[in-house]
N, C-alpha and C positions, 0 to 999 in steps of 0.2 A: 289198882296198879297203874303207875305212870305210863302214859303212852310213849312209844318210841317215835322220834321224829324221822321222817323220810323226806328227801328232797327230790322233786321232779324238776329237771332243768331243760328248758326248751330254746332252741333257735326259733326265729319267728318266720322270716321269709322262706317260702317253699317248704316249711315244716308245719306251721299252723295255717298259713295262707298259700294259695297256689302261685302267687306272683310276688315280686318285690313290692314293698309298700309304696314306693314312689311311683309305681306304674299305674295305679288306679286313677288318680286325678291330677297329681302334681306335674308329671312329665307332659301329659297332653296339654296342660295349661300353659306350658312354655312355648307351644307352637310346633312341637315335634310331630311329624307325621306318624312315626312309629317309636315305641319305647327303645327299640334296639338302636336307633340313631343316637339317642342320648347316651346309652352305655358305650357306644362306639367312640363318642367324643371323650367320655371318661377314660376309656382305655388308651386313647391316643395321647391325652395330656399326661397320663400317668407314665407311659413309656417314654415320652419325650423328656420329661423332667425327673425320671427315676423316682417317682412319687408313690407313696403308699396309696393303694387302690381305694381305700375307704376315705382317706383325706381328699383324694381326687374327686370322688362323687359329691362330697360335702362342698368342696370348692365350686364345682360345676353347678350345684343347686343355687348357690349364692350368685355366681357370675351370670348365669342365664336369667335369673330373676331380675338382676340389675339391668341386663341388656333389654329386658322387656319392661323397664321402668316400673318394676314391681317389688316392693319391699316384702320380706317374709317375717312375720311376727310369730311369737310362740303360739298364740292362739290359732294362727293359720295352720300350723303343723298339727295341733290337736284336732282341728276340724277335719284334717285329712284322714284321721283315724276312723271317722264315721263311715268312710266310703270303702274300707277294706273288706274284701270277701274272704271267706274261710272254707277250709275243707269241711266235709260233712261231720256234724257232731261236735265241732269245737266249742260252740257256745254253751253246750250243756256238759261237756267233758269234765270240767274241773269239779263240779258238784258231785257228779257220778263217782269219780275216782276218790274223792274225799270220803264218800259214804262207804265205798269198798274198803278203804284203808281203816276207817273207824271201826268197821265190823271185825277187823283183824287186830285191833289194838294199836294201830299205827296212826300217827298224827302227820298227815300229808301236807307239805308246803310246796308251792309252785314258784318257780323263778324263770325269768327271761334272761338269756345271754345272747345278745344279737348285735350284728353290725348295722342294723337299721337305726332308726331315730327314736330316742326315748319319748320325745314329745308326741310323736305320731302314735306310738303304742299307748301312751297315757290317754289318748283320745278315743281308744277303742272300748267297746262294751265289756271286754274281758279284762281290762287293766286292773280292776279291783280284785281279781282272782289271784294276783301275784303278790307274794310277800315283798319282792324286790325286782325291779326292772333294770338290768344292766344293758345299756345300749349307747350309741353315740349321742352327743349333745352339742348344742351351739351355745356360745356366749351371746347374751342379748344386752343391748344398750338400755338406757333409761326409758326409752319408748317401747321396749319389748321387741326391738327389731334384731334379727339374727345378724351377727357381725363376723364371727370367727368360731371355728371348732373349739369347744372347751373339753371335750372328752371323745377319744377315738377308741372304738372297740374293734380290733381287727382279728384275723383268724387265729393268731397265736396268743395275743393278749387276753383273749377270752378265758384262757385257762386260769388266770389269777382269780377270776370271780368264783371259780369252783372252790378254790382254797378259802375265799372269803365266806362262802356258804358252809364249807366244812368246819371252819372255826367260828362261824357266826359273828364275824367282824364285817358287817355289811356296808359300812360307810366307805365310799370310794376314796376318800382322802385320808383314811386311817391306815398308814403303812407300817408304823412301828410295831403295833400289836400284831398285825398280820404276819410280819417277818420273825416274830419271836417264836422260839421253839415250843411246841405243844405236843405232848404225847398223843398218839392217835386215839388211845382209849379215853382221853380227856376232851376230845373234840366233840362238840354238841351233835354234829351230824357226820358220822364217819363215812368214808367213801363207800363202804359196803351197804350203806343205806341210801345210796344215790342212784338215780336213773337219769341218763342224759339222752335227749331225743333231738336228732338233727336229720338233715336231708342229704348231706354229701361231703365233698372234699374239704370245704371250709370248716366243717365240724370235726374233722379227723383229730386234731390235737385234743379237743375236749372228750371226744368219744374214747380215744385211746387212754387218756389220763384216768378217766373213771373206770374203764374196763380193767386196766392193769393194776388198779388199787382195790379191786374187789367189788366194785359196783357194776351196773349193767348199762350198756349203751344200745340204743335202738336207732336204726336208720330207716326213715320212712320214704316212701316213693309214691308218685302220682300214677295211679293205674291207667290214666289216659296217655301217659308218655312212657313208651317202652324203654327209652334211654335211661330214665330215672330208676327203673327196676334193675336194669343191667348194672348201673353204678352201685346200687344198694347191694346187689349180689356180689360184686367185686370187693366191696368193703368187708363183707362177711368172709369171703374166701381169703382175704389178706389179713384176717384176724384183727381188723381195726374196730369192729363192732360185734356185739354179741348176737343181736337179732335184727331182722328186717320185718317191716309191716307196711301194708298199704295205708296211705294217709287218710283213713276214715276213722273218726273218733266217736262214732255213734255207739249207742248202747248195744252190747252183746256182739259187736264186731271184733275182728281179729285183734285190733290194737288194745281194746279194753280187756279182752281175755288174756292177752300177753302180759299186760301190766299187773293184772290180778294174780297171775301165776307167779310173777316175780315177788309180789307182796307176800304171797303164801310161803314162798321159799325163805324170804327174810324172816317171817314170823317163826318158821321151823328152826332156822339157824339161831335165832335169839333164844328160843326155848332150849335147844341143845346146849348152847353156851352156859345157860343157867344150871344145867344138869352136870356139867363138868366138875369133877372133884366131889360131887355129892355122894355120900355113902349111906 
């Protein structure tokens, strides 16, 4: 029997990692005493110029690097990926979940939908676990030096990538096929076979889109920070997400048990659909 495809889609910063990816080594390398000082500068320039917040941080990365007489190359960003820290269990999570899915006849695929940087994520040891990474990108000149944003993934544009996964039109530049009408039953990965995992307000558009179309959304929280649990609880109460879980991806922990239960429900629904109309 052909396995059913299931998509797990993740935000990155504060979902798989406890901090924004720029905070581990990049921001300190610019001479900032605290990472909050960098983000304060980003917020200020965004407000002053009515600028998209994601474009603002990408601009500030380039500007501050230039101010420090430091060019940023694509390989430099990839090298930053080696320094990222993760929540417990992340490094083994993907293989564990794949095996659980396989045992239930599900073919699990993993995707990143993030406002972070593609090149940094590509430099991480988990990059190869994802079928596709959707995140911000820079344009690089002939010497590989970052010059200008080439792709911006902000909080609302994230949702287009869910439709790309839904229809399996994964190329960011292929818009014609993406916008053509396709019956839900003809889409390779229907919404009901999707799980979106995020950490907060910036993930709400994606969480709600998946939830309202029959999939499941999970908001994770850092058990060391009470405010993140309070936020997760509020998103559940506001009907923006289906479930909440502590951000521990270790074997046999709450998160793994929750996803396994969702998989089992998917399998049961698939079997019941096959029985409909059978006499």
